[in-house]
C-alpha positions as CSV (number, residue, x, y, z in Angstrom):
1,M,11.8,18.9,-14.2
2,K,15.0,18.3,-12.4
3,T,15.7,14.7,-11.3
4,S,15.8,15.9,-7.6
5,E,12.3,17.4,-8.0
6,L,11.0,14.2,-9.7
7,F,12.2,12.1,-6.7
8,E,10.8,14.6,-4.2
9,E,7.4,14.2,-6.0
10,L,7.9,10.4,-5.8
11,S,8.5,10.6,-2.1
12,R,5.4,12.7,-1.6
13,I,3.2,10.2,-3.5
14,L,4.6,7.3,-1.5
15,K,4.0,9.1,1.8
16,M,0.3,9.4,0.8
17,G,0.2,5.6,0.5
18,R,-0.1,5.7,-3.3
19,K,1.8,3.9,-6.1
20,A,3.8,5.5,-8.8
21,A,5.5,4.3,-12.0
22,L,9.1,5.4,-12.8
23,C,9.6,5.3,-16.5
24,I,13.3,5.3,-17.6
25,L,14.7,5.4,-21.2
26,V,17.2,2.6,-20.9
27,S,18.5,2.2,-24.5
28,K,18.7,4.0,-27.8
29,R,19.8,3.1,-31.2
30,G,20.1,5.8,-33.8
31,Y,18.3,9.0,-32.9
32,G,15.6,9.8,-30.4
33,P,14.0,12.7,-28.6
34,R,15.9,12.2,-25.3
35,E,19.1,10.6,-24.1
36,V,19.4,7.3,-22.2
37,G,18.6,8.0,-18.5
38,A,15.7,10.4,-19.2
39,K,12.9,9.8,-16.6
40,M,9.2,10.4,-16.3
41,L,7.0,9.7,-13.2
42,V,3.4,8.7,-13.6
43,D,0.9,8.6,-10.7
44,E,-2.2,6.4,-10.3
45,E,-4.4,9.1,-11.9
46,G,-2.2,9.2,-15.0
47,N,-0.6,12.5,-14.3
48,A,3.0,12.7,-15.7
49,M,6.0,14.6,-14.3
50,G,9.1,14.9,-16.4
51,T,9.4,13.8,-20.0
52,I,10.9,11.0,-22.1
53,G,9.9,12.3,-25.5
54,G,6.4,13.7,-25.7
55,S,3.8,13.2,-28.3
56,E,2.3,9.7,-29.1
57,M,5.2,7.8,-27.5
58,E,4.6,9.5,-24.1
59,R,0.8,8.8,-24.3
60,I,1.5,5.1,-24.8
61,I,4.0,5.1,-22.0
62,I,1.5,6.6,-19.6
63,E,-1.1,3.9,-20.6
64,E,1.4,1.2,-20.0
65,A,2.5,2.7,-16.7
66,L,-1.2,2.6,-15.5
67,K,-1.4,-1.0,-16.6
68,A,1.8,-1.9,-14.7
69,M,0.5,-0.2,-11.5
70,R,-2.8,-2.1,-11.7
71,E,-0.9,-5.4,-12.1
72,G,1.9,-4.5,-9.7
73,K,4.5,-5.7,-12.2
74,P,7.2,-3.8,-14.1
75,R,7.5,-4.0,-17.9
76,S,9.6,-2.8,-20.8
77,I,8.3,-1.4,-24.1
78,S,10.3,-0.6,-27.3
79,F,9.5,1.9,-30.0
80,A,10.6,2.2,-33.6
81,L,10.7,5.9,-34.4
82,G,10.3,6.3,-38.1
83,V,12.2,3.1,-38.9
84,K,11.1,-0.4,-39.7
85,P,10.0,-2.0,-36.4
86,R,11.7,-5.2,-35.3
87,E,9.6,-7.9,-33.5
88,G,7.8,-6.6,-30.5
89,M,8.4,-2.9,-31.2
90,I,5.6,-0.3,-31.4
91,P,6.0,1.7,-34.6
92,L,5.5,5.4,-34.5
93,K,5.6,8.1,-37.1
94,S,8.6,10.1,-36.4
95,E,11.5,12.0,-38.0
96,C,13.9,10.8,-35.4
97,G,15.0,7.6,-37.2
98,G,15.9,5.4,-34.3
99,E,14.8,2.8,-31.6
100,V,14.3,3.4,-27.9
101,E,13.5,1.1,-25.0
102,V,11.7,2.3,-21.9
103,F,11.6,0.4,-18.6
104,I,8.6,1.0,-16.4
105,D,9.2,0.2,-12.7
106,V,6.3,0.1,-10.3
107,I,7.1,1.9,-7.0
108,Q,4.9,1.0,-4.1
109,P,4.8,2.5,-0.6
110,D,6.2,0.4,2.3
111,P,3.3,-1.6,3.8
112,R,2.1,-0.3,7.1
113,L,0.3,-2.2,9.9
114,I,-1.7,-0.3,12.4
115,I,-2.1,-2.3,15.6
116,I,-4.9,-1.3,17.9
117,G,-3.8,-2.6,21.3
118,S,-0.4,-3.1,22.9
119,G,-0.9,-6.3,25.0
120,H,0.2,-9.9,24.8
121,I,-0.7,-10.5,21.2
122,A,0.2,-7.0,20.0
123,K,3.8,-7.4,21.0
124,P,4.7,-10.6,18.9
125,L,2.4,-9.3,16.1
126,A,4.4,-6.1,16.0
127,D,7.7,-7.9,16.1
128,L,6.7,-10.2,13.2
129,A,5.3,-7.3,11.2
130,H,8.5,-5.4,11.6
131,M,10.6,-8.5,10.7
132,V,8.7,-9.0,7.4
133,G,9.0,-5.3,6.3
134,F,5.9,-3.5,7.6
135,E,6.0,-0.1,9.1
136,V,4.3,-0.5,12.5
137,V,1.9,1.9,14.2
138,I,0.6,1.2,17.8
139,V,-2.5,2.9,19.0
140,D,-3.4,2.3,22.7
141,D,-3.6,4.4,25.9
142,A,-2.5,1.5,28.1
143,P,0.8,1.6,30.0
144,T,2.2,-1.1,27.7
145,A,2.2,1.3,24.7
146,T,5.7,2.5,25.0
147,E,8.8,3.0,22.8
148,E,10.7,0.6,25.0
149,R,8.3,-2.2,24.3
150,F,7.9,-1.2,20.6
151,P,11.3,0.5,19.7
152,Y,10.7,0.3,15.9
153,A,7.0,1.6,16.0
154,E,5.2,4.9,15.7
155,I,3.3,5.1,19.1
156,H,0.0,6.9,19.6
157,S,-0.6,6.7,23.3
158,G,-2.8,9.7,24.1
159,P,-6.5,9.6,24.7
160,F,-7.7,6.6,22.7
161,E,-10.5,7.9,20.6
162,E,-8.7,11.2,20.0
163,E,-5.7,9.3,18.7
164,L,-7.9,7.2,16.5
165,K,-9.5,10.2,14.9
166,R,-6.2,12.1,14.5
167,L,-4.4,9.2,12.9
168,E,-3.9,9.5,9.2
169,V,-4.9,6.2,7.6
170,R,-3.8,5.5,4.0
171,P,-5.7,3.3,1.5
172,T,-2.8,0.9,1.5
173,D,-2.7,0.4,5.3
174,Y,-3.6,-2.8,7.2
175,V,-5.4,-2.6,10.6
176,A,-5.3,-5.3,13.2
177,I,-7.6,-4.7,16.2
178,V,-6.2,-6.9,19.0
179,H,-7.2,-4.9,22.0
180,G,-9.6,-7.3,23.7
181,E,-11.9,-4.8,25.4
182,T,-15.3,-4.2,23.7
183,P,-15.5,-0.4,24.1
184,Y,-12.1,0.0,22.5
185,E,-12.8,-2.5,19.7
186,L,-16.1,-0.8,18.8
187,A,-14.5,2.7,18.9
188,A,-11.7,1.4,16.6
189,L,-14.1,-0.2,14.2
190,R,-16.3,2.9,13.9
191,V,-13.3,5.0,13.0
192,M,-11.5,2.6,10.7
193,L,-14.6,1.8,8.7
194,R,-14.9,5.4,7.9
195,K,-11.2,5.8,7.0
196,H,-11.1,2.9,4.5
197,P,-7.8,1.1,4.9
198,A,-7.0,-1.9,2.7
199,Y,-7.7,-4.4,5.5
200,I,-9.5,-4.4,8.9
201,G,-9.1,-7.5,11.1
202,L,-10.7,-8.1,14.5
203,L,-9.4,-10.5,17.1
204,G,-11.9,-12.7,18.9
205,S,-14.5,-15.5,18.5
206,R,-16.9,-15.6,15.6
207,H,-19.7,-14.9,18.1
208,K,-18.0,-11.7,19.3
209,V,-17.4,-10.5,15.7
210,E,-21.0,-11.0,14.8
211,R,-22.1,-9.3,18.0
212,H,-20.0,-6.2,17.2
213,K,-21.3,-6.2,13.6
214,A,-24.9,-6.2,14.9
215,R,-24.1,-3.3,17.2
216,L,-22.6,-1.3,14.3
217,R,-25.5,-2.3,12.0
218,G,-27.8,-0.7,14.6
219,E,-25.8,2.4,14.4
220,G,-26.3,2.8,10.7
221,F,-23.3,1.0,9.1
222,T,-24.2,-0.7,5.9
223,E,-23.7,-4.4,5.0
224,D,-21.1,-3.5,2.5
225,E,-19.1,-1.6,5.2
226,L,-19.5,-4.4,7.7
227,K,-18.2,-7.0,5.1
228,R,-14.9,-5.2,5.3
229,I,-14.3,-6.5,8.8
230,R,-12.2,-9.7,8.7
231,G,-12.9,-11.7,11.8
232,P,-11.9,-13.8,13.5
233,I,-8.6,-12.4,12.3
234,G,-5.9,-14.9,11.4
235,I,-5.5,-18.0,9.3
236,E,-6.8,-21.2,11.0
237,I,-3.7,-23.1,12.2
238,G,-4.9,-24.2,15.6
239,A,-3.0,-21.4,17.3
240,E,-3.1,-21.1,21.0
241,T,-0.2,-19.0,22.4
242,P,0.1,-15.2,21.7
243,E,3.1,-15.9,19.4
244,E,1.2,-18.6,17.4
245,I,-1.8,-16.3,17.1
246,A,0.5,-13.5,15.9
247,V,1.9,-15.9,13.2
248,S,-1.6,-16.7,12.0
249,I,-2.5,-13.0,11.8
250,I,0.6,-11.8,10.0
251,A,0.2,-14.8,7.6
252,E,-3.4,-13.6,6.8
253,I,-2.2,-10.0,6.3
254,I,0.6,-11.1,3.9
255,K,-1.9,-13.2,2.0
256,A,-4.3,-10.2,1.7
257,R,-1.4,-7.9,0.6
258,R,-0.1,-10.3,-2.0
259,G,-3.6,-11.0,-3.4
260,A,-3.1,-14.7,-2.8
């Protein structure tokens, strides 16, 4: 596989909201099956593209790449190919007669925040999310859902429920429902619970959140599904202004993203 084709495949995986591991042969002493710089890409299902050396070494690299993706941390592994292993090396039967080191880098898609609503809280929330590195998507049919108001965001401002259903939601996406009107909130919850993003947060009082859950429960949503709704959204910091509320929300989303 050409390097350009490998990176095209990496781009395709990231656009799907999936992780990948880029495995690079970074050093070689003596002989080995590939030269320094050889690359292999591993997806979350363990499928490999490209090659670093094949056989048992490649099988171990794939296993380590899957572990690295689960932990979200890069790692290095070294192999002794038919020579006496030094400390920390994995010995392999081989006629090569050398040592190689492979660096496994975990590549994650850029985080994306889907904001349902475009009003007083949506604006500072979107600004903060953009500031801390999130791609921002705005879904609302109100006059405030404009490119001028959210110049860095992807805007979906057509008929509300149609836009919700049409929107592609990735398993790594975060959703903040800050619309404020019950019919819109319920419509967003119905769709997002079925699309399975990483996080669904709902703005409002605890009473309102429970009332919405009761309504959805009556429509057939299960308790496990309803547990996925985080509400009231935001870390408790005594926030009052739209900007303070936005800080509390983005802090909770960062906490969820980092697994804190």
